[in-house]
C-alpha positions, 0 to 999 in steps of 0.5 A: 499500500505505502509503494502505491501511495508514494507512486501516485504521490510521485506521479502527482509531482512529476506530472504536475497535477499538485500545481494549480490548473493555469501553472500545469499549462506552462512548461518549466523554463529557468534559462539565464543565457541572455538577458532576453531569456532571463526575463521569459524565465522570470514570467514563466515562474510567475506564470507558474506561481513559483515566486521564490524562483521568480524573486531569485532572479533579482540581485540580491543587492537590489530586490524589487521589494520584500519577499512577502510584498513581491508575492502580494503583488501577484496575488490576483494575477492569473496569466502574464504575457511578456514579449521582448524586444532587441537586447544588446550588450554593453561591457562596464567595469567588468560587467556585462549589462543588457538592457531588455525592452519588454511589454507585458500584459497581465490578466486578473482574476475576473478577466481585467488585463493591464500592459506595462511596457519599460526595461529590465537591465540585466547584469552578470560580472565577468564570469572570468574574474568571479569567485564562489560563490558565483553569482549568474546573470540576474536582473539588476533593475526594472522600470515599467510603467502601465500603458494603453494599447495591445501588447504588441504596440507597447514595447519600446524599440530601445533600452539604454544601460546604466553605464 
């Protein structure tokens, strides 16, 4: 009996049936290979309601807020879509910065939609000069504001690096 219950629980976890229905529809994506991939991973985590993972993409030195407020900010959110624009990588003082233009559409419980546009600045300290613990590509800062219009038309053409 114990083996059957363990098998059922393992199958449920592996198939995602312990997750809410909307989270089950999203494949797990955790990609820090470039700025745009990191931002897509952030919103993948939010859609899957994996808020600790989403929060971990931000710099430990400059988090967007405290963790509890971060999670509460998504309490009404049922879906988030993101599109990213052209990313340019710039070097400065041993770091690589990648400003990522984004447009984001969030849908709340009840169907209310919001569109945001702006820029995320992603950063990695040159991997060749880091010592443990290694700090991967992360979100250094974000500036988004609510805008009118469809998602596809909200995307900024460019973003600028802090350097």
